[in-house]
Every structure is written in C-alpha cells, then in structure tokens.
N, CA, C and O of each residue as an XYZ file, in Angstrom:
512
protein
N       1.124     -1.268      0.132
C       0.082     -0.221     -0.324
C       0.717      1.570      1.119
O       0.947      2.087      2.212
N       0.575      1.535     -0.769
C       1.496      3.282     -1.096
C       1.147      3.351      0.186
O       0.767      2.441      0.922
N       1.440      5.559      0.624
C       1.777      5.844      1.823
C       2.153      7.286      1.706
O       2.445      7.423      0.518
N       2.300      8.446      2.319
C       2.399      9.191      2.222
C       3.675      9.289      3.559
O       3.686      9.154      4.783
N       5.207      9.773      1.879
C       6.059      9.866      2.630
C       7.764      8.865      2.043
O       8.987      8.906      2.177
N       6.336      7.838      1.171
C       7.152      6.625      0.178
C       8.195      7.160     -0.389
O       7.937      8.363     -0.404
N       9.206      7.001     -0.860
C       9.821      7.027     -2.195
C      10.119      6.196     -2.485
O      10.362      5.282     -1.696
N      10.263      6.086     -3.922
C       9.574      5.377     -5.487
C      10.910      5.183     -6.385
O      11.708      6.102     -6.199
N      11.385      4.110     -7.406
C      11.888      4.628     -8.226
C      12.223      4.372     -9.504
O      13.370      4.808     -9.596
N      11.967      4.013    -10.342
C      12.122      3.638    -11.852
C      13.375      2.906    -11.642
O      14.484      3.250    -11.233
N      12.790      1.614    -12.110
C      14.482      1.002    -12.562
C      14.989      1.056    -14.488
O      16.005      0.584    -14.999
N      14.086      1.647    -15.015
C      13.694      1.640    -16.328
C      14.782      3.061    -16.988
O      15.632      3.269    -17.854
N      13.935      3.872    -15.726
C      15.030      5.430    -15.765
C      15.557      6.345    -15.132
O      15.971      7.472    -15.404
N      15.448      5.294    -13.648
C      15.583      6.285    -13.026
C      15.297      7.423    -12.128
O      15.923      7.843    -11.154
N      14.158      7.839    -12.710
C      12.537      8.741    -12.067
C      12.746      7.842    -10.584
O      12.963      6.663    -10.302
N      12.486      9.508     -9.602
C      12.885      8.886     -7.989
C      10.938      9.944     -7.577
O      10.682     10.963     -8.218
N      10.189      9.536     -6.774
C       9.567     10.843     -6.451
C       9.237      9.937     -5.369
O       9.476      8.736     -5.247
N       8.399     11.079     -4.303
C       8.134     10.584     -2.869
C       6.511     11.025     -2.751
O       6.389     12.244     -2.867
N       5.693     10.567     -2.621
C       4.664      9.690     -2.807
C       4.385     11.196     -0.983
O       4.783     11.157      0.181
N       3.190     12.638     -2.116
C       2.921     13.597     -1.727
C       1.715     13.637     -0.655
O       1.616     14.301      0.378
N       0.734     12.606     -1.306
C      -0.876     12.922     -1.670
C      -1.070     11.410     -1.551
O      -0.145     10.945     -2.218
N      -1.866     10.287     -0.997
C      -2.370      9.077     -1.467
C      -3.785      8.663     -2.183
O      -4.872      8.425     -1.658
N      -3.479      8.659     -3.277
C      -5.181      8.877     -3.848
C      -5.019      6.798     -4.489
O      -4.710      6.608     -5.665
N      -5.174      6.034     -3.908
C      -4.880      4.554     -4.326
C      -4.507      4.306     -5.465
O      -4.164      5.260     -6.164
N      -4.477      3.496     -5.790
C      -4.319      2.718     -7.002
C      -2.330      2.022     -6.915
O      -2.093      1.298     -5.948
N      -1.334      2.260     -7.745
C       0.084      2.055     -7.810
C       0.396      3.176     -8.768
O      -0.364      3.835     -9.477
N       1.924      3.237     -8.588
C       2.737      3.797     -9.240
C       3.847      3.185    -10.126
O       4.791      2.502     -9.729
N       3.410      3.751    -12.106
C       4.142      3.195    -12.800
C       4.867      4.114    -13.478
O       4.788      5.342    -13.526
N       5.607      3.307    -14.012
C       7.265      4.186    -14.648
C       7.476      4.049    -15.912
O       8.534      4.671    -15.805
N       7.440      3.807    -17.002
C       7.832      3.371    -17.509
C       7.410      1.928    -18.840
O       7.879      1.414    -19.856
N       6.289      1.837    -17.966
C       5.427      0.393    -18.528
C       6.143     -0.524    -17.415
O       7.233     -0.984    -17.754
N       5.763     -0.784    -16.386
C       6.680     -1.204    -14.596
C       6.235     -0.169    -13.930
O       5.885      1.010    -13.981
N       6.457     -1.453    -13.037
C       5.085     -0.942    -11.524
C       6.715     -0.140    -10.710
O       7.833     -0.583    -10.976
N       6.549      0.717    -10.013
C       7.953      1.655     -9.348
C       8.658      1.156     -8.268
O       8.504      1.630     -7.143
N       9.165      0.548     -8.424
C      10.953     -0.166     -6.556
C      10.059      1.032     -5.432
O      10.157      2.256     -5.517
N       9.417      0.457     -4.667
C       9.992      1.057     -3.158
C      10.959      0.839     -2.357
O      11.096      0.008     -1.459
N      11.545      1.553     -2.703
C      13.179      2.491     -1.610
C      12.226      2.269     -0.156
O      11.178      2.668      0.353
N      13.492      1.248      0.142
C      14.610      0.742      1.599
C      14.664      2.303      2.104
O      15.024      3.193      1.335
N      14.060      2.706      4.227
C      15.245      4.312      3.564
C      15.842      3.235      5.480
O      15.353      3.352      6.604
N      16.627      2.628      5.147
C      17.771      1.490      5.900
C      17.840      1.779      6.866
O      17.797      2.976      6.581
N      17.978      1.788      8.661
C      18.681      2.086      9.275
C      19.822      1.595      9.916
O      20.227      2.019     10.999
N      20.466      0.501      9.110
C      20.861     -0.688      8.935
C      22.442      0.177      8.009
O      22.455      0.792      6.943
N      23.759     -0.181      9.120
C      25.193      0.211      8.322
C      25.206     -0.781      7.720
O      24.984     -1.656      8.557
N      25.388     -1.440      6.315
C      25.822     -2.770      6.123
C      27.258     -2.394      4.881
O      27.074     -1.555      3.999
N      28.744     -3.220      5.022
C      29.560     -2.709      4.136
C      30.011     -2.458      3.755
O      29.766     -3.149      2.766
N      30.966     -1.717      3.394
C      31.686     -0.471      3.982
C      32.579      0.272      3.444
O      33.748      0.639      3.322
N      31.015      0.348      3.060
C      30.894      2.216      3.279
C      29.595      2.906      4.558
O      28.701      2.653      5.366
N      30.180      3.619      4.085
C      28.456      4.121      6.086
C      27.809      6.096      5.243
O      28.116      7.246      4.929
N      26.501      4.769      5.359
C      25.065      5.815      5.184
C      24.861      6.550      6.113
O      25.335      7.685      6.167
N      24.198      6.093      6.917
C      23.254      6.144      8.493
C      23.680      8.760      8.625
O      24.611      9.487      8.970
N      22.818      8.867      8.297
C      22.455     10.964      8.374
C      22.908     11.015     10.097
O      22.397     10.511     11.096
N      23.850     11.690      9.927
C      23.654     11.832     11.649
C      23.790     13.840     11.408
O      24.447     14.785     10.971
N      22.332     13.286     12.249
C      22.089     15.436     13.199
C      22.392     15.204     13.847
O      22.427     14.222     14.588
N      23.159     17.249     13.649
C      23.292     17.964     14.918
C      23.149     18.877     15.667
O      23.741     19.818     15.139
N      22.923     19.044     16.155
C      22.510     20.950     16.175
C      23.632     21.739     16.408
O      24.455     21.468     17.283
N      23.743     23.164     15.315
C      24.217     23.720     15.372
C      23.327     25.345     15.918
O      22.142     25.483     16.224
N      24.400     26.348     15.873
C      23.664     27.301     16.467
C      23.136     28.466     14.993
O      22.725     29.621     15.094
N      23.385     27.466     13.433
C      22.080     27.784     12.651
C      20.653     27.033     13.697
O      20.217     27.655     14.666
N      20.304     26.180     13.442
C      19.832     24.866     13.631
C      19.412     23.584     13.666
O      18.708     22.972     14.469
N      20.226     23.127     12.174
C      20.468     21.609     12.058
C      21.497     21.411     11.389
O      21.970     22.547     11.420
N      22.215     20.804     10.793
C      23.266     19.821     10.422
C      23.052     18.492      9.958
O      22.756     17.675     10.830
N      23.129     18.117      8.860
C      24.042     16.723      8.713
C      24.513     15.589      7.741
O      24.207     15.656      6.551
N      25.387     14.363      8.319
C      26.488     14.952      8.167
C      25.719     13.791      7.345
O      24.512     13.698      7.569
N      26.322     12.855      6.373
C      25.978     12.084      6.328
C      27.685     10.364      6.502
O      28.450      9.895      5.658
N      27.485     10.079      7.963
C      27.835      8.877      8.735
C      29.293     10.079      9.154
O      29.677     11.229      8.943
N      29.681      8.769      9.894
C      31.035      9.311     10.927
C      32.334      9.321     10.012
O      33.373      9.786     10.481
N      32.297      8.749      8.536
C      33.631      8.703      7.236
C      32.682      9.764      6.725
O      31.479      9.976      6.881
N      33.858     10.472      5.922
C      33.538     10.953      4.955
C      32.723     10.606      3.144
O      33.329     11.102      2.194
N      31.615      9.905      2.885
C      31.570      9.906      2.043
C      31.994      9.775      0.446
O      32.164     10.916      0.017
N      32.140      9.147     -0.207
C      32.652      9.542     -0.887
C      32.069     10.469     -1.887
O      30.866     10.316     -1.676
N      32.219     11.698     -3.244
C      31.691     12.505     -3.668
C      31.562     13.050     -5.123
O      31.258     14.136     -5.617
N      32.027     11.485     -5.725
C      32.129     11.847     -7.167
C      31.684     11.420     -8.260
O      31.439     10.225     -8.096
N      31.371     11.825     -9.597
C      30.516     11.516    -10.825
C      29.979     10.571    -11.228
O      29.233     10.897    -12.151
N      29.952      9.469    -11.016
C      29.280      8.496    -11.019
C      28.892      8.053     -9.054
O      28.104      7.115     -8.935
N      29.331      8.585     -7.909
C      28.583      7.825     -6.731
C      28.922      8.909     -5.421
O      30.034      9.127     -4.941
N      27.966      9.347     -5.116
C      27.801     11.029     -4.882
C      26.252     11.049     -3.151
O      25.763     10.091     -2.552
N      26.139     11.767     -3.064
C      24.924     12.377     -2.492
C      24.055     13.103     -2.998
O      24.320     14.302     -2.913
N      22.992     12.817     -3.560
C      22.117     13.119     -4.629
C      20.963     14.692     -3.577
O      20.593     15.848     -3.781
N      20.866     13.564     -2.437
C      19.933     14.833     -1.226
C      19.709     14.187      0.176
O      19.738     13.020      0.568
N      19.395     15.803      0.995
C      19.568     15.017      2.131
C      18.287     15.954      2.672
O      18.103     17.157      2.488
N      17.555     15.091      3.324
C      16.296     16.442      3.906
C      15.897     15.601      5.465
O      16.382     14.615      6.020
N      14.991     16.364      5.745
C      14.762     16.590      7.387
C      12.984     17.073      7.165
O      12.250     17.767      6.462
N      12.984     16.144      8.314
C      11.480     15.074      8.326
C      10.857     15.331      9.693
O      10.987     14.650     10.710
N       9.724     17.132      9.405
C       9.307     17.481     11.075
C       8.269     17.063     11.002
O       7.985     16.281     10.095
N       6.958     17.621     12.353
C       6.038     18.293     12.150
C       5.385     18.877     10.876
O       4.382     18.557     10.238
N       5.938     19.455     10.793
C       5.617     20.580      9.979
C       5.771     20.926      8.729
O       5.251     21.887      8.163
N       7.095     19.479      7.925
C       7.116     19.557      6.491
C       8.139     18.583      7.012
O       8.538     18.013      8.028
N       8.461     18.831      4.818
C      10.129     18.447      4.402
C      11.008     19.335      4.426
O      10.875     19.985      5.463
N      11.707     19.640      3.910
C      13.093     20.097      4.037
C      13.914     19.967      3.604
O      14.829     19.659      4.368
N      14.313     20.095      1.928
C      15.419     18.818      1.358
C      16.930     19.541      0.217
O      16.792     20.457     -0.595
N      17.604     19.156      0.368
C      18.606     20.184      0.000
C      19.690     19.316     -1.122
O      20.473     18.395     -0.891
N      19.490     19.755     -1.907
C      20.079     18.775     -2.820
C      21.674     19.234     -3.354
O      22.173     20.353     -3.469
N      22.210     17.915     -3.612
C      23.843     17.980     -3.676
C      24.458     17.449     -4.872
O      23.977     16.499     -5.490
N      25.313     17.937     -5.140
C      26.509     18.056     -6.841
C      27.842     17.002     -6.678
O      28.449     17.139     -5.615
N      28.223     16.247     -7.361
C      29.432     16.084     -7.540
C      30.589     17.252     -6.950
O      30.961     18.259     -7.552
N      30.912     16.908     -5.949
C      32.792     17.635     -5.376
C      32.381     18.647     -3.854
O      33.182     19.349     -3.236
N      30.701     18.414     -3.490
C      30.425     19.128     -3.020
C      30.382     18.480     -1.667
O      30.605     17.279     -1.821
N      30.170     18.806     -0.284
C      30.621     18.365      1.260
C      29.508     17.287      0.808
O      28.775     17.214     -0.178
N      29.778     16.131      2.450
C      28.427     15.163      1.985
C      27.249     15.589      3.320
O      27.098     14.885      4.318
N      26.659     16.610      3.108
C      25.839     16.424      4.330
C      25.166     17.892      4.314
O      25.633     18.328      3.261
N      24.438     18.814      4.785
C      23.071     20.118      4.998
C      23.126     20.492      6.271
O      23.287     19.953      7.365
N      22.891     21.910      5.700
C      22.382     22.608      7.303
C      21.335     23.823      6.603
O      21.169     24.538      5.615
N      20.678     23.371      8.212
C      19.157     23.383      8.110
C      18.928     24.914      9.017
O      19.704     25.144      9.944
N      17.912     25.838      8.706
C      17.305     27.124      9.445
C      15.807     26.544     10.106
O      14.727     27.070      9.834
N      15.972     25.299     11.069
C      15.060     24.505     11.712
C      15.954     24.603     12.725
O      17.164     24.817     12.802
N      14.492     24.257     13.977
C      14.627     24.031     14.913
C      15.164     22.658     15.279
O      14.715     21.704     14.644
N      16.235     22.402     16.397
C      16.952     20.349     15.998
C      15.733     20.080     17.144
O      15.965     19.150     17.917
N      14.419     20.826     17.330
C      13.702     19.946     18.686
C      13.029     19.371     17.532
O      13.079     18.145     17.437
N      12.200     20.250     16.334
C      11.589     19.671     15.817
C      11.215     19.129     14.453
O      10.379     19.279     13.562
N      12.839     18.050     14.935
C      13.993     17.346     13.615
C      13.070     16.062     14.325
O      13.256     15.734     15.497
N      12.259     15.527     13.620
C      11.743     13.833     13.478
C      13.197     12.502     13.111
O      13.791     11.817     13.944
N      13.363     12.530     11.807
C      14.625     12.089     10.734
C      14.886     12.484     10.203
O      14.498     13.652     10.225
N      15.766     12.126      9.150
C      17.237     13.262      7.710
C      17.049     11.784      7.323
O      17.099     10.792      8.051
N      16.862     11.861      6.241
C      17.412     11.052      5.601
C      17.695     11.079      4.121
O      16.808     11.462      3.358
N      19.603     10.462      3.380
C      19.851     11.357      2.383
C      19.543      9.828      1.578
O      19.565      8.794      2.245
N      19.284      9.801      0.233
C      20.093      9.640     -1.627
C      21.285      9.197     -2.201
O      21.710      9.843     -3.159
N      22.162      7.831     -1.651
C      23.271      8.019     -2.376
C      22.231      6.988     -4.060
O      21.157      6.453     -4.337
N      23.892      7.399     -4.779
C      23.407      7.891     -6.060
C      23.908      5.948     -6.414
O      23.461      5.363     -7.401
N      24.759      5.335     -5.503
C      24.504      4.116     -5.687
C      24.559      2.936     -4.822
O      24.883      1.750     -4.878
N      24.018      3.938     -3.858
C      23.451      2.746     -2.244
C      22.506      3.017     -1.788
O      22.448      2.770     -0.584
N      21.468      3.546     -2.321
C      20.143      3.985     -1.873
C      20.273      4.690     -1.168
O      21.352      5.184     -0.839
N      18.581      5.087     -0.476
C      18.069      5.953      0.338
C      18.318      4.778      1.705
O      18.401      3.561      1.872
N      18.370      6.162      2.570
C      18.952      5.807      4.505
C      18.319      6.671      4.475
O      18.003      7.527      3.648
N      17.964      6.270      6.143
C      17.335      7.725      7.239
C      18.286      7.794      8.703
O      19.401      7.368      8.403
N      18.252      8.093      9.843
C      19.009      8.443     10.767
C      18.461      8.087     11.668
O      17.258      8.340     11.726
N      19.308      7.103     13.118
C      18.502      6.091     13.636
C      17.496      7.114     13.821
O      17.640      8.222     13.306
N      15.597      6.552     15.140
C      15.609      8.214     15.647
C      16.337      9.182     17.154
O      17.244      8.571     17.718
N      16.112     10.042     17.527
C      16.544     11.122     17.504
C      16.289     11.277     18.901
O      16.577     12.331     19.467
C-alpha cells in the first residue's frame, strides 16, 4: 500500500518520486511498477551512509556518516532531507560538494533525516 512520504524509483529511467498525497492505485513509470526504496537505518558493507543529525547555532546540520562519503561523478549523495511535524526540507547536492546539509530549523522539531546515495540507495537516521 502506498503511503505518504515513501520514496519510489523507476528501475528503467531512474526517476525518483516521493509520495505527497495518497489517492490509491499503483505507481508506474516506463510501463513498469516503481520500486519502493527501503530507508534502512542499519549500516551494511564498507560504505557508511547513516545520516547524523547535529544541533548548530543556525539550526540543524546533517552529515552523511562519521566517515567522509565519496562525492564523485557516478557515486555521490544526491540529496539530504529533514522531516519535522510541519514538513520536509531537502537540499540537493552534486559531485564535489561536501556530503552534508544545514537547515535553519529548530533541532527539537526534527523527526528524522534521510539521504539518497546514487549507488547505495536511501538511508535514514536513527531515532533522535
């Protein structure tokens, strides 16, 4: 069942969507059903991806892992988002950027952080 906030990817063209409104039906692209991306909070393998949420003077900073994640042309963090009771805030990144994002929101309002790696998929923070 499709739920608000879920992230889906087309495995043909690479389109990625986030469900904002649930109206029923299924999600399709390029003639196929889209894949629901699991936002795993568990680290696996040598790459580290769990978003780390830190309180700053300006609000909240999210860093990808305690190790520096690659930010290369074919392997990088495409976006980082913060979810609060009031909405979703997202910053898009590109190769060469630092794998982090700062948001001017109250730390206490943060529910979770998510990030999308172009090679290893969707990841979410541990509960804060």
